[in-house]
C-alpha positions as CSV (number, residue, x, y, z in Angstrom):
1,X,99.7,113.7,89.7
2,X,101.0,115.3,92.9
3,X,99.2,112.8,94.9
4,X,99.4,109.6,92.9
5,X,102.3,107.6,94.9
6,X,101.1,108.7,98.1
7,X,97.3,107.2,97.7
8,X,98.8,104.1,95.4
9,X,101.1,103.9,98.5
10,X,98.4,103.7,101.3
11,X,96.3,101.2,99.2
12,X,99.2,98.8,99.1
13,X,99.8,99.3,102.9
14,X,96.0,98.8,103.5
15,X,95.9,95.5,101.1
16,X,99.1,94.2,102.5
17,X,97.5,94.4,105.7
18,X,94.4,93.0,104.8
19,X,96.1,89.3,102.9
20,X,98.2,89.4,106.0
21,X,95.5,89.5,108.5
22,X,93.6,86.9,106.7
23,X,96.6,84.7,106.2
24,X,97.0,85.2,109.6
25,X,93.5,83.8,111.2
26,X,92.4,81.6,108.0
27,X,93.2,78.4,109.6
28,X,91.9,79.7,113.0
29,X,88.2,78.3,112.0
30,X,86.3,75.0,111.1
31,X,83.0,77.1,109.5
32,X,83.9,76.2,105.7
33,X,81.4,79.5,104.3
34,X,83.8,81.9,106.2
35,X,86.9,80.3,104.9
36,X,85.2,80.6,101.5
37,X,84.5,84.3,102.8
38,X,88.1,85.0,103.6
39,X,89.7,83.7,100.4
40,X,87.4,85.7,98.1
41,X,88.2,88.9,100.4
42,X,92.2,87.7,100.3
43,X,91.8,87.3,96.5
44,X,89.9,91.3,96.3
45,X,93.0,92.2,98.7
46,X,95.2,90.6,96.3
47,X,94.3,92.1,92.6
48,X,94.3,95.7,94.5
49,X,97.3,95.2,95.5
50,X,98.7,94.3,92.2
51,X,97.4,96.8,90.6
52,X,98.5,99.7,92.9
53,X,102.1,98.2,92.7
54,X,101.9,97.7,88.9
55,X,100.5,102.0,88.9
56,X,103.8,102.7,91.2
57,X,106.2,100.7,89.0
58,X,104.8,102.7,86.1
59,X,105.5,105.8,87.6
60,X,108.9,104.1,88.7
61,X,108.1,104.0,92.4
62,X,107.9,100.4,94.1
63,X,105.7,99.6,97.0
64,X,107.2,98.9,100.1
65,X,107.0,96.4,102.3
66,X,104.9,96.1,105.7
67,X,107.9,95.9,108.8
68,X,108.7,92.5,109.7
69,X,107.8,93.2,113.2
70,X,104.6,95.2,112.5
71,X,103.5,91.9,111.2
72,X,104.6,89.8,113.4
73,X,102.8,91.7,116.7
74,X,99.7,91.6,115.0
75,X,99.6,88.1,113.9
76,X,100.8,87.6,117.4
77,X,97.9,89.5,119.0
78,X,95.6,88.2,116.4
79,X,96.2,84.3,117.1
80,X,95.9,84.8,121.0
81,X,92.7,86.9,120.7
82,X,90.9,83.7,118.7
83,X,92.9,81.0,120.7
84,X,90.6,82.5,123.5
85,X,88.1,83.3,122.2
86,X,85.3,80.4,122.6
87,X,83.9,81.0,119.2
88,X,86.9,81.7,117.0
89,X,84.7,82.2,113.6
90,X,82.8,85.3,115.5
91,X,86.0,86.4,116.5
92,X,87.6,86.6,113.7
93,X,84.7,88.2,112.0
94,X,84.9,90.7,114.8
95,X,88.3,91.3,114.0
96,X,88.0,91.6,109.7
97,X,85.2,94.4,110.7
98,X,87.5,95.7,112.5
99,X,90.3,96.2,110.2
100,X,87.3,97.1,107.4
101,X,86.3,99.9,109.4
102,X,89.7,100.9,109.4
103,X,90.6,101.0,106.0
104,X,87.1,102.6,104.8
105,X,88.4,105.2,107.1
106,X,91.8,105.5,105.9
107,X,90.1,105.6,102.6
108,X,87.4,107.9,102.8
109,X,90.3,110.7,104.4
110,X,92.5,109.9,101.7
111,X,89.6,110.1,99.2
112,X,88.6,113.3,100.6
113,X,92.0,115.1,101.3
114,X,94.3,113.9,98.3
115,X,92.5,116.0,95.6
116,X,92.6,115.3,92.3
117,X,94.4,111.8,91.1
118,X,94.8,110.2,87.5
119,X,91.6,108.5,86.6
120,X,93.4,104.9,87.3
121,X,94.2,105.8,90.9
122,X,91.1,107.3,91.6
123,X,89.4,104.1,90.6
124,X,91.3,101.9,92.1
125,X,91.0,103.7,95.6
126,X,87.3,103.4,95.0
127,X,87.4,100.5,94.4
128,X,89.1,99.9,97.7
129,X,86.5,101.8,99.3
130,X,83.8,99.8,98.4
131,X,85.6,96.0,98.6
132,X,85.9,97.2,102.6
133,X,82.4,98.1,102.6
134,X,81.8,94.6,100.9
135,X,84.2,92.9,103.7
136,X,82.3,94.8,106.2
137,X,79.0,93.3,104.9
138,X,79.8,90.3,104.7
139,X,81.6,89.8,108.0
140,X,78.2,91.0,110.1
141,X,76.6,87.4,109.3
142,X,79.6,85.9,111.0
143,X,79.3,87.7,114.6
């Protein structure tokens, strides 16, 4: 289908950003329950990324890595925001909520505009949206 590759690339970028964001801030909190939630979210993003990458490879494509400068800038900004906060856990939760919101918006837009997709790609895109929604709901309790 015509938009399978753009959708899969978008899923890869979104999940890479989620993984990188979580890895960047996970050690900035001492709250064990919060870390467990972050680990579970990281695992889900990794699973979705792996599936999207597999589907891309089946189509003769490869996922693109995030640009190193984008990763560096994101990490630097996140660590500064957390370390200057009086409540690092709440600050991380806030940033995760913002990231999940961006992910939900991107997913909803893609689902609406990309039209008919291979059923596997469609299912994966909906799974990412549901994951972003679940992540959002999990983070609210840590604000």
